[in-house]
C-alpha positions as protocol buffer text, in pm:
chain_id: "A"
residue {
  index: 1
  type: MET
  ca { x: 3710 y: -1614 z: -5143 }
}
residue {
  index: 2
  type: GLY
  ca { x: 3671 y: -1295 z: -5342 }
}
residue {
  index: 3
  type: TYR
  ca { x: 3720 y: -1455 z: -5680 }
}
residue {
  index: 4
  type: LYS
  ca { x: 3402 y: -1296 z: -5821 }
}
residue {
  index: 5
  type: ASP
  ca { x: 3563 y: -953 z: -5814 }
}
residue {
  index: 6
  type: LYS
  ca { x: 3866 y: -1056 z: -6021 }
}
residue {
  index: 7
  type: LEU
  ca { x: 3897 y: -958 z: -6386 }
}
residue {
  index: 8
  type: ALA
  ca { x: 3986 y: -1314 z: -6490 }
}
residue {
  index: 9
  type: PHE
  ca { x: 3661 y: -1442 z: -6342 }
}
residue {
  index: 10
  type: LYS
  ca { x: 3458 y: -1179 z: -6531 }
}
residue {
  index: 11
  type: ILE
  ca { x: 3637 y: -1260 z: -6860 }
}
residue {
  index: 12
  type: SER
  ca { x: 3599 y: -1640 z: -6825 }
}
residue {
  index: 13
  type: ASN
  ca { x: 3232 y: -1608 z: -6730 }
}
residue {
  index: 14
  type: GLY
  ca { x: 3178 y: -1363 z: -7016 }
}
residue {
  index: 15
  type: LEU
  ca { x: 3317 y: -1620 z: -7260 }
}
residue {
  index: 16
  type: LEU
  ca { x: 3106 y: -1891 z: -7101 }
}
residue {
  index: 17
  type: LEU
  ca { x: 2798 y: -1671 z: -7137 }
}
residue {
  index: 18
  type: LEU
  ca { x: 2884 y: -1594 z: -7500 }
}
residue {
  index: 19
  type: SER
  ca { x: 2909 y: -1960 z: -7593 }
}
residue {
  index: 20
  type: TYR
  ca { x: 2597 y: -2045 z: -7388 }
}
residue {
  index: 21
  type: PHE
  ca { x: 2408 y: -1760 z: -7555 }
}
residue {
  index: 22
  type: THR
  ca { x: 2516 y: -1874 z: -7902 }
}
residue {
  index: 23
  type: VAL
  ca { x: 2425 y: -2236 z: -7856 }
}
residue {
  index: 24
  type: ARG
  ca { x: 2127 y: -2227 z: -7619 }
}
residue {
  index: 25
  type: ILE
  ca { x: 1959 y: -1895 z: -7687 }
}
residue {
  index: 26
  type: VAL
  ca { x: 2020 y: -1844 z: -8063 }
}
residue {
  index: 27
  type: VAL
  ca { x: 2045 y: -2197 z: -8202 }
}
residue {
  index: 28
  type: ALA
  ca { x: 1810 y: -2383 z: -7964 }
}
residue {
  index: 29
  type: PRO
  ca { x: 1490 y: -2197 z: -8068 }
}
residue {
  index: 30
  type: ILE
  ca { x: 1567 y: -2274 z: -8431 }
}
residue {
  index: 31
  type: PHE
  ca { x: 1612 y: -2640 z: -8340 }
}
residue {
  index: 32
  type: VAL
  ca { x: 1289 y: -2635 z: -8137 }
}
residue {
  index: 33
  type: TYR
  ca { x: 1095 y: -2485 z: -8428 }
}
residue {
  index: 34
  type: GLU
  ca { x: 1233 y: -2737 z: -8678 }
}
residue {
  index: 35
  type: THR
  ca { x: 1171 y: -3025 z: -8436 }
}
residue {
  index: 36
  type: ILE
  ca { x: 813 y: -2929 z: -8376 }
}
residue {
  index: 37
  type: ILE
  ca { x: 744 y: -2877 z: -8747 }
}
residue {
  index: 38
  type: GLN
  ca { x: 894 y: -3217 z: -8836 }
}
residue {
  index: 39
  type: THR
  ca { x: 723 y: -3392 z: -8543 }
}
residue {
  index: 40
  type: MET
  ca { x: 382 y: -3254 z: -8632 }
}
residue {
  index: 41
  type: ASN
  ca { x: 417 y: -3363 z: -8997 }
}
residue {
  index: 42
  type: ALA
  ca { x: 91 y: -3516 z: -9118 }
}
residue {
  index: 43
  type: ASP
  ca { x: 275 y: -3801 z: -9294 }
}
residue {
  index: 44
  type: ASP
  ca { x: 434 y: -3915 z: -8965 }
}
residue {
  index: 45
  type: ARG
  ca { x: 262 y: -4220 z: -8819 }
}
residue {
  index: 46
  type: THR
  ca { x: 367 y: -4163 z: -8459 }
}
residue {
  index: 47
  type: ALA
  ca { x: 85 y: -4146 z: -8203 }
}
residue {
  index: 48
  type: MET
  ca { x: -36 y: -3793 z: -8126 }
}
residue {
  index: 49
  type: TRP
  ca { x: 17 y: -3833 z: -7748 }
}
residue {
  index: 50
  type: ALA
  ca { x: 385 y: -3917 z: -7811 }
}
residue {
  index: 51
  type: LYS
  ca { x: 422 y: -3605 z: -8028 }
}
residue {
  index: 52
  type: ILE
  ca { x: 266 y: -3386 z: -7761 }
}
residue {
  index: 53
  type: ILE
  ca { x: 490 y: -3526 z: -7487 }
}
residue {
  index: 54
  type: TYR
  ca { x: 801 y: -3488 z: -7704 }
}
residue {
  index: 55
  type: CYS
  ca { x: 721 y: -3129 z: -7808 }
}
residue {
  index: 56
  type: GLY
  ca { x: 638 y: -3040 z: -7445 }
}
residue {
  index: 57
  type: ASN
  ca { x: 971 y: -3170 z: -7329 }
}
residue {
  index: 58
  type: VAL
  ca { x: 1155 y: -2974 z: -7598 }
}
residue {
  index: 59
  type: ILE
  ca { x: 977 y: -2654 z: -7496 }
}
residue {
  index: 60
  type: ILE
  ca { x: 1043 y: -2713 z: -7124 }
}
residue {
  index: 61
  type: LEU
  ca { x: 1415 y: -2766 z: -7193 }
}
residue {
  index: 62
  type: ALA
  ca { x: 1424 y: -2446 z: -7401 }
}
residue {
  index: 63
  type: CYS
  ca { x: 1266 y: -2254 z: -7110 }
}
residue {
  index: 64
  type: LEU
  ca { x: 1522 y: -2399 z: -6873 }
}
residue {
  index: 65
  type: SER
  ca { x: 1800 y: -2275 z: -7099 }
}
residue {
  index: 66
  type: GLN
  ca { x: 1654 y: -1923 z: -7086 }
}
residue {
  index: 67
  type: PHE
  ca { x: 1636 y: -1940 z: -6703 }
}
residue {
  index: 68
  type: TRP
  ca { x: 1992 y: -2062 z: -6659 }
}
residue {
  index: 69
  type: PHE
  ca { x: 2126 y: -1797 z: -6896 }
}
residue {
  index: 70
  type: TRP
  ca { x: 1954 y: -1526 z: -6696 }
}
residue {
  index: 71
  type: LYS
  ca { x: 2079 y: -1675 z: -6369 }
}
residue {
  index: 72
  type: LEU
  ca { x: 2441 y: -1701 z: -6493 }
}
residue {
  index: 73
  type: SER
  ca { x: 2450 y: -1351 z: -6635 }
}
residue {
  index: 74
  type: TYR
  ca { x: 2278 y: -1195 z: -6336 }
}
residue {
  index: 75
  type: LYS
  ca { x: 2509 y: -1360 z: -6081 }
}
residue {
  index: 76
  type: THR
  ca { x: 2820 y: -1276 z: -6284 }
}
residue {
  index: 77
  type: PHE
  ca { x: 2763 y: -910 z: -6372 }
}
residue {
  index: 78
  type: VAL
  ca { x: 2493 y: -771 z: -6140 }
}
residue {
  index: 79
  type: VAL
  ca { x: 2499 y: -921 z: -5789 }
}
residue {
  index: 80
  type: LYS
  ca { x: 2783 y: -838 z: -5556 }
}
residue {
  index: 81
  type: GLU
  ca { x: 2860 y: -1101 z: -5293 }
}
residue {
  index: 82
  type: ASP
  ca { x: 2711 y: -1009 z: -4958 }
}
residue {
  index: 83
  type: GLU
  ca { x: 2981 y: -909 z: -4710 }
}
residue {
  index: 84
  type: SER
  ca { x: 2817 y: -1098 z: -4423 }
}
residue {
  index: 85
  type: LYS
  ca { x: 2822 y: -1423 z: -4620 }
}
residue {
  index: 86
  type: THR
  ca { x: 3190 y: -1372 z: -4690 }
}
residue {
  index: 87
  type: ASN
  ca { x: 3269 y: -1319 z: -4322 }
}
residue {
  index: 88
  type: LYS
  ca { x: 3068 y: -1624 z: -4218 }
}
residue {
  index: 89
  type: SER
  ca { x: 3247 y: -1847 z: -4467 }
}
residue {
  index: 90
  type: LYS
  ca { x: 3590 y: -1724 z: -4349 }
}
residue {
  index: 91
  type: THR
  ca { x: 3516 y: -1799 z: -3984 }
}
residue {
  index: 92
  type: ALA
  ca { x: 3371 y: -2143 z: -4050 }
}
C-alpha cells in the first residue's frame, strides 16, 4: 500500500512510540521496582511461592514491553518494505 513511506505515518507512529516509551519504558520499571519491594515486605503474610510467581510475571511483562518497543521503533524508522512483498500483495 505504500503507507509506511508517508510523512503522516511516521509522525503518528512517532507519537505512538513517544507515549509508549513514556508509559512502558520510563514508568513501568519504577512500578516494577516498587511492586517487588512492597511484595517482598517481611510484614506481608502472603506465601513466598505466590510472591515469586507474582514478581516473575511482573518482570516478564516488563521484558515484553521492551521487546515491543524495539519492534515498533525498528519497523517504523529502520526497515523499508521489501519491494517483492509489495508486488506480491498487489497481484493477489
